[in-house]
Structure formats: structure tokens, C-alpha cells
N, C-alpha and C positions, 0 to 999 in steps of 0.2 A: 782146368778147374772142374772138379767133380761136384756134381749137385747130388745131394743126398735127398732122394725123393721121399724118404720116410719122414723127414722133418718138414715136408712141404705143407701139410695142413697147419702146423704150428706157425710156419712162416706166413702163411696167408692170414691166419688169425692175428698175428702180431702186426702185420701190415694194415689189416682192417682196423685194429685197435688204434694204431698210429694215425690213420686217416680220420677216425672218429675223434681222436684227441685233438688233431689239428682243426677239424671242423668245429669242435666245441670251443677251442681257443679263439678261432675267428669269430664265432658267435658271441663269445664272452667279450671280445674287444668291441664288437659292434654294439652290444648291449651297454658296455661301459661308455662308449661315445654318446649313445642315445641318452643314457642316464646323466651325463655331463650337460647335454643340451637341455634336458628337462630341468636340471638344477639351475641352470642359467635362466631359463624361462620362469621358474619359480621365484628366483631372486628379483627378476624384473617385475613380476606380478606383486611381490611383497612391497617393492618400492612404490608401485602405482597405488596400492592399497594405503600405504603410509601417506602419500601425497593427497589422496582422496579424503582420508581421515582428517588431515590438517585443513584441507579446504572446507570440509564439512564443519569442523570446529569454528573456523573463521566465519562461515555463513551463519552458523547458529548464533554466535556472538553478535553478528551484525543484525540478525533477525530480532534478537532480544532488544538491542538498542533501537531498532526501527519500531518495535512494538511500543517501547516507552515513548518514543517521539510521537507515534500515532495517538497514544492515549493523551499526551499533552496537547496535541493539535485538536483532538476531538473535544477536550475540555475547553480549550480556547474558542473553538467554533461554537460550542454551546453558550459560552459567556457572551460572545459577540452576537449570537442570534438573539439571546435574551435582551441585550442592550438595544439591538436594532428594533426588536418588538416594542420595548419600552419607549424608544424614541418615536416609532411610528404611532404608538398610541397617544403620546403627548402631542405629536404633530396633528393627528386626526382630531384631537380635542381642541387644538388651537386653530385649526383651519376655518371653522365657521366664524370665529372671532376676527381673524385676519380679513376674511371676505366681508364681514359685517362692517369693519372699520373702513374698508375701501368703499363700500356702498354709502356709508354715512358721509364720507368725505366728498362723495359725488352728489350728496343731497338727499339720501334716503332717510326715511323716518322710522320710528319704532314699529309701526304696523307692517311696513314692508319687510323689516328684518324678521319679525315674528312669522309672517306668512311665507317668505321665501327660504329662510334658513332654519326655521323650526326652533328659534331661540325663545326662551320664556320672555314675557313682557318686561320683567324686571331686568333681565340681561340686556335686552335690546335697548331699554331706557338708559341703562348705565353707559352702554357704548355710545349712544347718541349724545349723552351729556358730556362724556369724556372727549369724544373725537369729532363731534359736530361743532362747527364754528358758531359765532354769535352774530355774524353779519347777515341776518335775514334768512338763514337756513332754517329748515323745519325743526321743530322741537320734538319732545317725546311723543306727543299724540299727532304728529304730522302738522301741527299748527306753527305759525311763525314764532320763533323763540324770543 
């Protein structure tokens, strides 16, 4: 086999071009594989984003519902607080009378109720008349009735 040395530079150039083409093809295949991996990763990220969006929508709806419940609970708490305050005020205004009735049943007179409980004389007199017995207990001025 005779080698034509005159065509040698062309042969070297053709071989180099072939090697460059093979290297480019290998690089292209690697890039394509990497592109497929990135596309798969992108698809997974899109699925995760979709799941997060659904979760966020659910949480938002739940938060709106929770906010409504909180508003109702706060309104109920205010009503209960007002009722409790009213009740406590009523009880506070009734307490001296309950204590006065107890004292009268133990034999206290008007003067003691006025002095100890700060009732007006007419209030004390009324309590003594209503709740004091008739069997020798003290009357409105502390005298036997």
C-alpha cells in the first residue's frame, strides 16, 4: 500500500475534524442528558409548587374561618364579661342586705346595721321590720319590739 504523502495534511485535517466532531457529539449527548435531568428536576419543582399552592389555599381558607370564629368568640367573651360585671354589681349591691338580714336574725337592731354596714336608717329600719322576729327581739331603734 502506497501512502501518498502529499495528501497527508489533508488527511490530518480530516482526522482532526472527525475527532472534533466526535467530541462535539459526545458533548452534545452529555448536554442532552443533563438537559433531561434538569427537565425532570423542573417538573418535580413544579409539582412541589403546585402542592404548596394548594396547601396555602387550604391554610388561607382555614385562617379565614378561624378569624370568623375568633370574632364570634371575642363577641361572646365581651357579652359574658358584661353579664358577669352586671351580675357582680347586682351581687355587690345585694351583699350588705344579705348580711344585714343575717345580723337582724341574730338580734341586731337598726343602729348596728347603720353603723356596721353603712345602710341608711330607713333601709336598716325596713330590714329590721321585715326580717326581725316579734318575740322580744329588738325593734327599729334597738328597743324591744
